N, C-alpha and C positions, 0 to 999 in steps of 0.2 A: 504493499498498499504505499502510494506517496503522499509525503505531509502535503500539499491540495485534499489531495482525497481523504485524510483523516480530520484533516478541518477542516471540508464539508461536511464529512460527516463524522464530529463531534456540534457545531453548526446548527445542523438540524436535530440531534436529541437533546439539546438544548433551547431551542424555540430565539435566535440571536441570531444578526445577521449586521454582515461587514461591510466592510468599503476601505477602498485606499485611494494616497496621493502618491504619484510617485516622477522624481528627477531620473536620476542617473539610468534606475530600470528601463526605465521608459515604455510600465504596461506591462511586465515583464509576471509583477505576482498578480493582476487583475488576470492576466494571461491566462495564469498558473490552475487556478481557481476557476477560472470557466474552461474550461475543455475536463472538469469533472462530473456527469453528467449529473445535472441536478442543482446544482447550481445555482441555479437562478431562486433557489428559496429562499437564499439565505446571501448570496453577493447585491449587494444594491448598487455599487458602478463606484467608481475613480473616477482619479482624475489625473491628466498624466499634462506636470506643469516643470517642461523641462525649463523654458524661457522662465527669468523672476519674474519680467512683469506681469505672467501668466499663475507663478506663485501670489503675485502681492490682487490682479484686480478676481480673480475668481475665486483662492483662500483667505486672500482677509491675509496673507502673511504684510505685516508692515514694513513700510518702503524703511525703515528706524531701523527695524533687526535686519533687512535687507545690507544696509548704508554701513554701519558700525559693522557684525558680524559676518556678514554676511548667506549665501542659500548653505553651505554645507557648515551648518552647526546645530545647536539643540536645540536654539530657543524658534529657527525657523522650521526644522522638524518635527515640534510642536503644534507650531499652527499651521504648518500644512496639516496638521492627524484633526486635528481642532478647525479646522478650515473646511473637509471632507467630509465629518461627522457631522456638521450644520448644514452642511448643503443637502446630506445623501437623507437623514436618521438615522443608521445605522447604531449601533448597538456598540460594534466595535469598531477603531477606525485607524490605519496602521498610514504610516508616510517614511518617505525614503528619499535622503536624499544626501547623496557626495563623487567623490572621483574616484570615478570607471577607468582611467589613465585612455591613452597613452600618457593625455596632454594633461593641463589643466593642471598642477599639481605645485606650490609650495613650501616651504620651508616647515609649515606648521600644520599643511595639509595635506599628505603625500599621499601619493594611490593607493586606492584601496580603501581609505579614510569614507565611512558611510556612517553618519547619523540618520536613527531613527527613532517616530513617533509614536505613541499610543495614547487616543486617544480613551478608555472605558470607565464604567462606571464614575462619572464625577471628574476624573483625576487622566491628566496627561502627563508620560510620564518617558522618560529618551532614552536612551541606548547608543552606543557605538562602537563603530568594529573597524579592526582592520584587516583587508582582507586581501591574498596574495593571491598574484596571479595575473594575465591578461584582461584585456576589457572585460571578453568573454566571461570569462572566471568569477572576477570580481562581480560583476552582473548576477550569474548561477548560484553567486555564496547570499546574497544578499535579499532575492527575489526569497530563499529556505529563510536563509531568517527572520524575513520580512513574515514573512508566515504562521513563524513557533513562535513569531511574537503574540498576532490572534490567538494562534493558539491556547496557550499556555496564559491567555482573559481568560474566557468562557471560563 
């Protein structure tokens, strides 16, 4: 059983719904969930907010956050999760924002750095991970991590 299959099964059993807000994964988490038959009962939707302007205008990430700490930050991840939860009214919302590479890194934000946000039960928390491998591997690992966060919140 895949992580996504387990997630959908647990969401159905709990009667809960989920949503995703993605940047560096480009919709990979939503795609993994919707590949599972019956996911339409529990997955409400997602926003692929690759550009900062979409993070700001659609998800409600403040220009102040984007200007001060950037898109790859716990503050942005939290705001993205809260934004997609507000838009979809999902019980659980996860967000992913990071640097998949090969470019775009800096000394304090290396390739493989990904921040996740989780909005559930009236609370929002963030997690940081640094994944290794090429762009595809970083994105794959980020998707699995995001689905695992939703699973743990059920």
